[in-house]
N, CA, C and O atoms as CSV, one atom per row, in Angstrom:
chain,resi,resn,atom,element,x,y,z
A,1,MET,N,N,-15.246,-1.933,9.911
A,1,MET,CA,C,-14.809,-0.556,9.929
A,1,MET,C,C,-14.676,-0.093,8.495
A,1,MET,O,O,-14.103,-0.803,7.669
A,2,ASP,N,N,-15.196,1.089,8.181
A,2,ASP,CA,C,-15.106,1.609,6.785
A,2,ASP,C,C,-13.759,2.231,6.548
A,2,ASP,O,O,-13.025,2.506,7.497
A,3,THR,N,N,-13.417,2.458,5.289
A,3,THR,CA,C,-12.157,3.012,4.881
A,3,THR,C,C,-11.846,4.347,5.526
A,3,THR,O,O,-10.710,4.610,5.922
A,4,LYS,N,N,-12.872,5.192,5.628
A,4,LYS,CA,C,-12.694,6.541,6.232
A,4,LYS,C,C,-12.258,6.424,7.642
A,4,LYS,O,O,-11.386,7.182,8.067
A,5,SER,N,N,-12.822,5.498,8.418
A,5,SER,CA,C,-12.451,5.341,9.808
A,5,SER,C,C,-11.067,4.758,9.928
A,5,SER,O,O,-10.343,5.131,10.851
A,6,VAL,N,N,-10.660,3.871,9.059
A,6,VAL,CA,C,-9.387,3.274,9.069
A,6,VAL,C,C,-8.313,4.338,8.853
A,6,VAL,O,O,-7.330,4.404,9.590
A,7,ILE,N,N,-8.518,5.172,7.829
A,7,ILE,CA,C,-7.530,6.213,7.517
A,7,ILE,C,C,-7.445,7.219,8.677
A,7,ILE,O,O,-6.351,7.640,9.054
A,8,LYS,N,N,-8.600,7.600,9.237
A,8,LYS,CA,C,-8.656,8.513,10.397
A,8,LYS,C,C,-7.858,7.900,11.532
A,8,LYS,O,O,-7.036,8.603,12.119
A,9,ASN,N,N,-8.042,6.662,11.871
A,9,ASN,CA,C,-7.266,6.007,12.976
A,9,ASN,C,C,-5.835,5.932,12.659
A,9,ASN,O,O,-5.011,6.156,13.546
A,10,LEU,N,N,-5.451,5.617,11.389
A,10,LEU,CA,C,-4.038,5.577,11.042
A,10,LEU,C,C,-3.342,6.951,11.241
A,10,LEU,O,O,-2.230,7.024,11.765
A,11,ILE,N,N,-3.993,7.981,10.831
A,11,ILE,CA,C,-3.408,9.315,10.985
A,11,ILE,C,C,-3.287,9.737,12.385
A,11,ILE,O,O,-2.266,10.296,12.785
A,12,GLU,N,N,-4.352,9.475,13.191
A,12,GLU,CA,C,-4.291,9.844,14.614
A,12,GLU,C,C,-3.219,9.021,15.334
A,12,GLU,O,O,-2.506,9.534,16.197
A,13,THR,N,N,-3.114,7.739,14.970
A,13,THR,CA,C,-2.008,6.900,15.578
A,13,THR,C,C,-0.634,7.417,15.182
A,13,THR,O,O,0.278,7.490,16.006
A,14,LEU,N,N,-0.501,7.764,13.947
A,14,LEU,CA,C,0.781,8.287,13.448
A,14,LEU,C,C,1.228,9.549,14.254
A,14,LEU,O,O,2.383,9.686,14.658
A,15,ILE,N,N,0.266,10.430,14.452
A,15,ILE,CA,C,0.599,11.729,15.161
A,15,ILE,C,C,0.726,11.459,16.683
A,15,ILE,O,O,1.711,11.847,17.312
A,16,ASN,N,N,-0.260,10.807,17.235
A,16,ASN,CA,C,-0.302,10.680,18.724
A,16,ASN,C,C,0.620,9.636,19.330
A,16,ASN,O,O,0.970,9.717,20.507
A,17,ASP,N,N,1.014,8.656,18.528
A,17,ASP,CA,C,1.870,7.562,19.057
A,17,ASP,C,C,3.254,7.575,18.403
A,17,ASP,O,O,4.267,7.752,19.080
A,18,THR,N,N,3.285,7.387,17.089
A,18,THR,CA,C,4.526,7.264,16.366
A,18,THR,C,C,5.344,8.558,16.445
A,18,THR,O,O,6.549,8.518,16.690
A,19,LYS,N,N,4.680,9.713,16.236
A,19,LYS,CA,C,5.368,11.011,16.202
A,19,LYS,C,C,5.095,11.808,17.486
A,19,LYS,O,O,5.150,13.038,17.470
A,20,ARG,N,N,4.808,11.133,18.568
A,20,ARG,CA,C,4.416,11.704,19.831
A,20,ARG,C,C,5.427,12.739,20.360
A,20,ARG,O,O,5.046,13.829,20.787
A,21,GLU,N,N,6.675,12.390,20.326
A,21,GLU,CA,C,7.685,13.221,20.852
A,21,GLU,C,C,7.767,14.571,20.076
A,21,GLU,O,O,7.860,15.639,20.682
A,22,VAL,N,N,7.728,14.491,18.746
A,22,VAL,CA,C,7.713,15.718,17.919
A,22,VAL,C,C,6.468,16.527,18.147
A,22,VAL,O,O,6.555,17.744,18.312
A,23,PHE,N,N,5.307,15.899,18.163
A,23,PHE,CA,C,4.018,16.601,18.363
A,23,PHE,C,C,4.006,17.250,19.733
A,23,PHE,O,O,3.588,18.402,19.846
A,24,GLU,N,N,4.445,16.563,20.781
A,24,GLU,CA,C,4.435,17.163,22.070
A,24,GLU,C,C,5.448,18.285,22.233
A,24,GLU,O,O,5.245,19.168,23.067
A,25,SER,N,N,6.515,18.279,21.477
A,25,SER,CA,C,7.498,19.356,21.525
A,25,SER,C,C,6.885,20.649,20.858
A,25,SER,O,O,7.321,21.768,21.128
A,26,MET,N,N,5.878,20.439,19.994
A,26,MET,CA,C,5.247,21.589,19.389
A,26,MET,C,C,4.077,22.100,20.225
A,26,MET,O,O,3.871,23.310,20.309
A,27,TYR,N,N,3.315,21.217,20.837
A,27,TYR,CA,C,2.058,21.652,21.471
A,27,TYR,C,C,2.026,21.335,22.990
A,27,TYR,O,O,1.016,21.617,23.636
A,28,GLY,N,N,3.082,20.769,23.567
A,28,GLY,CA,C,3.103,20.501,24.980
A,28,GLY,C,C,2.854,19.062,25.315
A,28,GLY,O,O,2.203,18.320,24.579
A,29,ILE,N,N,3.414,18.675,26.498
A,29,ILE,CA,C,3.256,17.278,26.966
A,29,ILE,C,C,1.783,16.972,27.151
A,29,ILE,O,O,1.044,17.824,27.644
A,30,ASN,N,N,1.322,15.767,26.767
A,30,ASN,CA,C,-0.009,15.299,26.860
A,30,ASN,C,C,-0.956,15.930,25.811
A,30,ASN,O,O,-2.173,15.827,25.966
A,31,SER,N,N,-0.448,16.561,24.781
A,31,SER,CA,C,-1.281,17.105,23.712
A,31,SER,C,C,-1.782,15.902,22.879
A,31,SER,O,O,-1.127,14.862,22.799
A,32,LYS,N,N,-2.944,16.081,22.278
A,32,LYS,CA,C,-3.537,15.063,21.452
A,32,LYS,C,C,-4.030,15.685,20.169
A,32,LYS,O,O,-4.406,16.857,20.146
A,33,PHE,N,N,-4.033,14.886,19.065
A,33,PHE,CA,C,-4.561,15.271,17.799
A,33,PHE,C,C,-5.813,14.435,17.497
A,33,PHE,O,O,-5.740,13.206,17.498
A,34,GLN,N,N,-6.922,15.061,17.247
A,34,GLN,CA,C,-8.134,14.312,16.932
A,34,GLN,C,C,-8.645,14.815,15.545
A,34,GLN,O,O,-8.601,16.002,15.224
A,35,ILE,N,N,-9.118,13.852,14.773
A,35,ILE,CA,C,-9.733,14.179,13.475
A,35,ILE,C,C,-11.234,14.180,13.664
A,35,ILE,O,O,-11.826,13.181,14.073
A,36,LYS,N,N,-11.851,15.331,13.356
A,36,LYS,CA,C,-13.287,15.436,13.455
A,36,LYS,C,C,-13.942,14.894,12.126
A,36,LYS,O,O,-14.985,14.241,12.171
A,37,ASP,N,N,-13.337,15.167,11.016
A,37,ASP,CA,C,-13.851,14.640,9.778
A,37,ASP,C,C,-12.725,14.549,8.732
A,37,ASP,O,O,-11.760,15.310,8.795
A,38,ILE,N,N,-12.840,13.688,7.845
A,38,ILE,CA,C,-11.774,13.401,6.877
A,38,ILE,C,C,-12.436,13.025,5.526
A,38,ILE,O,O,-13.466,12.350,5.509
A,39,GLY,N,N,-11.847,13.461,4.413
A,39,GLY,CA,C,-12.340,13.156,3.134
A,39,GLY,C,C,-11.163,13.139,2.137
A,39,GLY,O,O,-10.102,13.704,2.402
A,40,TYR,N,N,-11.377,12.479,0.987
A,40,TYR,CA,C,-10.343,12.350,0.010
A,40,TYR,C,C,-10.984,12.539,-1.404
A,40,TYR,O,O,-11.963,11.882,-1.757
A,41,SER,N,N,-10.397,13.441,-2.162
A,41,SER,CA,C,-10.766,13.621,-3.569
A,41,SER,C,C,-9.828,12.879,-4.471
A,41,SER,O,O,-8.708,13.343,-4.688
A,42,GLU,N,N,-10.208,11.794,-4.989
A,42,GLU,CA,C,-9.363,10.980,-5.936
A,42,GLU,C,C,-9.031,11.779,-7.157
A,42,GLU,O,O,-7.900,11.747,-7.643
A,43,ARG,N,N,-10.001,12.493,-7.654
A,43,ARG,CA,C,-9.851,13.288,-8.900
A,43,ARG,C,C,-8.765,14.359,-8.710
A,43,ARG,O,O,-7.862,14.487,-9.537
A,44,ASN,N,N,-8.864,15.132,-7.603
A,44,ASN,CA,C,-7.912,16.230,-7.392
A,44,ASN,C,C,-6.742,15.871,-6.493
A,44,ASN,O,O,-5.898,16.727,-6.229
A,45,LYS,N,N,-6.662,14.650,-6.019
A,45,LYS,CA,C,-5.611,14.158,-5.138
A,45,LYS,C,C,-5.432,15.109,-3.929
A,45,LYS,O,O,-4.332,15.553,-3.605
A,46,ILE,N,N,-6.575,15.387,-3.293
A,46,ILE,CA,C,-6.537,16.223,-2.053
A,46,ILE,C,C,-7.181,15.463,-0.907
A,46,ILE,O,O,-8.261,14.880,-1.000
A,47,LEU,N,N,-6.412,15.519,0.201
A,47,LEU,CA,C,-6.928,14.900,1.464
A,47,LEU,C,C,-7.386,16.066,2.321
A,47,LEU,O,O,-6.620,16.971,2.653
A,48,TYR,N,N,-8.718,16.008,2.680
A,48,TYR,CA,C,-9.307,17.027,3.533
A,48,TYR,C,C,-9.379,16.534,4.999
A,48,TYR,O,O,-9.980,15.500,5.290
A,49,ILE,N,N,-8.782,17.266,5.862
A,49,ILE,CA,C,-8.816,16.935,7.262
A,49,ILE,C,C,-9.314,18.093,8.077
A,49,ILE,O,O,-8.792,19.203,7.983
A,50,ASP,N,N,-10.380,17.822,8.924
A,50,ASP,CA,C,-10.832,18.792,9.861
A,50,ASP,C,C,-10.445,18.252,11.180
A,50,ASP,O,O,-11.057,17.287,11.639
A,51,GLY,N,N,-9.446,18.822,11.840
A,51,GLY,CA,C,-8.909,18.310,13.058
A,51,GLY,C,C,-8.952,19.262,14.195
A,51,GLY,O,O,-9.234,20.453,14.067
A,52,LYS,N,N,-8.641,18.642,15.382
A,52,LYS,CA,C,-8.630,19.466,16.605
A,52,LYS,C,C,-7.382,19.051,17.374
A,52,LYS,O,O,-7.088,17.862,17.493
A,53,ILE,N,N,-6.646,20.037,17.896
A,53,ILE,CA,C,-5.485,19.854,18.748
A,53,ILE,C,C,-5.945,20.161,20.175
A,53,ILE,O,O,-6.389,21.267,20.483
A,54,ILE,N,N,-5.826,19.157,21.021
A,54,ILE,CA,C,-6.160,19.359,22.432
A,54,ILE,C,C,-4.817,19.613,23.130
A,54,ILE,O,O,-3.991,18.717,23.302
A,55,LEU,N,N,-4.649,20.864,23.515
A,55,LEU,CA,C,-3.350,21.295,24.139
A,55,LEU,C,C,-3.073,20.576,25.425
A,55,LEU,O,O,-3.986,20.272,26.194
A,56,GLY,N,N,-1.801,20.301,25.661
A,56,GLY,CA,C,-1.394,19.613,26.888
A,56,GLY,C,C,-0.982,20.627,27.955
A,56,GLY,O,O,-1.755,21.515,28.314
A,57,ASP,N,N,0.278,20.479,28.468
A,57,ASP,CA,C,0.698,21.272,29.598
A,57,ASP,C,C,0.982,22.726,29.183
A,57,ASP,O,O,0.928,23.616,30.031
A,58,ILE,N,N,1.265,22.973,27.975
A,58,ILE,CA,C,1.537,24.381,27.496
A,58,ILE,C,C,0.216,24.914,26.919
A,58,ILE,O,O,-0.238,24.481,25.860
A,59,ILE,N,N,-0.364,25.834,27.624
A,59,ILE,CA,C,-1.560,26.518,27.096
A,59,ILE,C,C,-1.174,27.975,26.994
A,59,ILE,O,O,-1.276,28.767,27.930
A,60,ASP,N,N,-0.718,28.273,25.774
A,60,ASP,CA,C,-0.121,29.611,25.526
A,60,ASP,C,C,-0.401,29.961,24.062
A,60,ASP,O,O,-0.420,29.091,23.192
A,61,VAL,N,N,-0.613,31.235,23.817
A,61,VAL,CA,C,-0.869,31.674,22.456
A,61,VAL,C,C,0.255,31.297,21.480
A,61,VAL,O,O,0.016,31.161,20.280
A,62,SER,N,N,1.477,31.129,21.997
A,62,SER,CA,C,2.615,30.841,21.143
A,62,SER,C,C,2.489,29.493,20.519
A,62,SER,O,O,3.074,29.270,19.459
A,63,VAL,N,N,1.731,28.535,21.129
A,63,VAL,CA,C,1.631,27.210,20.498
A,63,VAL,C,C,0.434,27.065,19.581
A,63,VAL,O,O,0.266,26.037,18.925
A,64,ILE,N,N,-0.390,28.085,19.536
A,64,ILE,CA,C,-1.578,28.020,18.667
A,64,ILE,C,C,-1.179,28.411,17.250
A,64,ILE,O,O,-1.455,29.512,16.773
A,65,ASP,N,N,-0.521,27.465,16.607
A,65,ASP,CA,C,-0.027,27.683,15.278
A,65,ASP,C,C,-0.354,26.436,14.409
A,65,ASP,O,O,0.308,25.406,14.535
A,66,PRO,N,N,-1.359,26.537,13.543
A,66,PRO,CA,C,-1.705,25.384,12.694
A,66,PRO,C,C,-0.643,25.018,11.692
A,66,PRO,O,O,-0.699,23.918,11.141
A,67,ASP,N,N,0.346,25.893,11.415
A,67,ASP,CA,C,1.343,25.593,10.457
A,67,ASP,C,C,2.240,24.413,10.955
A,67,ASP,O,O,2.765,23.645,10.148
A,68,MET,N,N,2.392,24.295,12.235
A,68,MET,CA,C,3.239,23.243,12.749
A,68,MET,C,C,2.663,21.826,12.489
A,68,MET,O,O,3.384,20.910,12.095
A,69,ILE,N,N,1.366,21.684,12.719
A,69,ILE,CA,C,0.737,20.420,12.472
A,69,ILE,C,C,0.621,20.129,10.974
A,69,ILE,O,O,0.699,18.981,10.536
A,70,ASN,N,N,0.434,21.189,10.211
A,70,ASN,CA,C,0.365,21.025,8.735
A,70,ASN,C,C,1.693,20.477,8.280
A,70,ASN,O,O,1.714,19.539,7.483
A,71,PHE,N,N,2.815,21.019,8.749
A,71,PHE,CA,C,4.103,20.546,8.307
A,71,PHE,C,C,4.297,19.098,8.755
A,71,PHE,O,O,4.781,18.282,7.971
A,72,LEU,N,N,3.932,18.756,9.997
A,72,LEU,CA,C,4.101,17.402,10.503
A,72,LEU,C,C,3.260,16.403,9.677
A,72,LEU,O,O,3.746,15.329,9.324
A,73,LEU,N,N,2.045,16.749,9.383
A,73,LEU,CA,C,1.171,15.868,8.530
A,73,LEU,C,C,1.657,15.725,7.170
A,73,LEU,O,O,1.689,14.616,6.636
A,74,LEU,N,N,2.063,16.852,6.537
A,74,LEU,CA,C,2.607,16.749,5.165
A,74,LEU,C,C,3.822,15.882,5.079
A,74,LEU,O,O,3.986,15.128,4.120
A,75,ASP,N,N,4.689,15.976,6.080
A,75,ASP,CA,C,5.913,15.225,6.133
A,75,ASP,C,C,5.653,13.698,6.349
A,75,ASP,O,O,6.480,12.868,5.970
A,76,ASN,N,N,4.548,13.365,6.933
A,76,ASN,CA,C,4.333,12.006,7.281
A,76,ASN,C,C,3.123,11.330,6.569
A,76,ASN,O,O,2.966,10.111,6.646
A,77,ILE,N,N,2.326,12.079,5.920
A,77,ILE,CA,C,1.139,11.532,5.248
A,77,ILE,C,C,1.541,10.641,4.071
A,77,ILE,O,O,0.743,9.836,3.591
A,78,LYS,N,N,2.759,10.791,3.622
A,78,LYS,CA,C,3.267,9.993,2.430
A,78,LYS,C,C,3.288,8.524,2.774
A,78,LYS,O,O,3.328,7.687,1.872
A,79,TYR,N,N,3.262,8.173,4.075
A,79,TYR,CA,C,3.243,6.808,4.480
A,79,TYR,C,C,1.871,6.150,4.293
A,79,TYR,O,O,1.740,4.926,4.276
A,80,ILE,N,N,0.814,7.046,4.148
A,80,ILE,CA,C,-0.524,6.563,3.931
A,80,ILE,C,C,-1.020,6.863,2.533
A,80,ILE,O,O,-1.633,6.005,1.898
A,81,TYR,N,N,-0.771,8.046,2.050
A,81,TYR,CA,C,-1.143,8.464,0.701
A,81,TYR,C,C,0.124,8.964,-0.056
A,81,TYR,O,O,0.911,9.758,0.459
A,82,ASN,N,N,0.269,8.469,-1.270
A,82,ASN,CA,C,1.336,8.888,-2.106
A,82,ASN,C,C,0.929,10.067,-3.001
A,82,ASN,O,O,-0.108,9.998,-3.660
A,83,ASP,N,N,1.710,11.130,-3.039
A,83,ASP,CA,C,1.447,12.264,-3.916
A,83,ASP,C,C,0.084,12.868,-3.708
A,83,ASP,O,O,-0.773,12.808,-4.590
A,84,VAL,N,N,-0.120,13.450,-2.546
A,84,VAL,CA,C,-1.382,14.025,-2.219
A,84,VAL,C,C,-1.167,15.452,-1.643
A,84,VAL,O,O,-0.171,15.735,-0.977
A,85,ASN,N,N,-2.131,16.312,-1.929
A,85,ASN,CA,C,-2.134,17.629,-1.342
A,85,ASN,C,C,-3.011,17.604,-0.070
A,85,ASN,O,O,-3.920,16.780,0.028
A,86,LEU,N,N,-2.756,18.472,0.872
A,86,LEU,CA,C,-3.486,18.478,2.105
A,86,LEU,C,C,-4.251,19.767,2.275
A,86,LEU,O,O,-3.704,20.855,2.094
A,87,ASN,N,N,-5.480,19.647,2.612
A,87,ASN,CA,C,-6.356,20.760,2.958
A,87,ASN,C,C,-6.746,20.573,4.377
A,87,ASN,O,O,-7.591,19.729,4.674
A,88,LEU,N,N,-6.156,21.337,5.289
A,88,LEU,CA,C,-6.272,21.160,6.726
A,88,LEU,C,C,-7.024,22.309,7.409
A,88,LEU,O,O,-6.710,23.481,7.205
A,89,THR,N,N,-7.970,21.966,8.179
A,89,THR,CA,C,-8.619,22.920,9.019
A,89,THR,C,C,-8.406,22.481,10.481
A,89,THR,O,O,-8.694,21.337,10.831
A,90,ILE,N,N,-7.919,23.361,11.303
A,90,ILE,CA,C,-7.489,23.024,12.656
A,90,ILE,C,C,-8.189,23.963,13.664
A,90,ILE,O,O,-8.261,25.173,13.449
A,91,SER,N,N,-8.702,23.383,14.764
A,91,SER,CA,C,-9.129,24.149,15.914
A,91,SER,C,C,-8.351,23.672,17.097
A,91,SER,O,O,-7.761,22.592,17.070
A,92,PHE,N,N,-8.345,24.474,18.148
A,92,PHE,CA,C,-7.626,24.203,19.361
A,92,PHE,C,C,-8.567,24.108,20.524
A,92,PHE,O,O,-9.574,24.814,20.592
A,93,ASP,N,N,-8.236,23.238,21.430
A,93,ASP,CA,C,-9.017,22.999,22.633
A,93,ASP,C,C,-8.122,22.781,23.809
A,93,ASP,O,O,-6.943,22.473,23.636
A,94,VAL,N,N,-8.652,22.933,25.029
A,94,VAL,CA,C,-7.858,22.650,26.257
A,94,VAL,C,C,-8.551,21.583,27.086
A,94,VAL,O,O,-8.052,21.205,28.147
């Protein structure tokens, strides 16, 4: 498995398993976070994530807020990358 896949799996596990309760409180029970693509710029210290949130039981315009996942990722990405900026693109699905 290449480094990109390992980091992708680490972040998805962090959100979907370790921080499941917090994530589901934001987006509904049975919500999932998937990373479509990920990249890292060593020079600029930027982690690029193109992700998708699959909404759970709550399918409402009020939960379609990418700022919530941005905050959750920024708060927890420090366990994988130290001192990194996040460039996040999020789409929603049901």
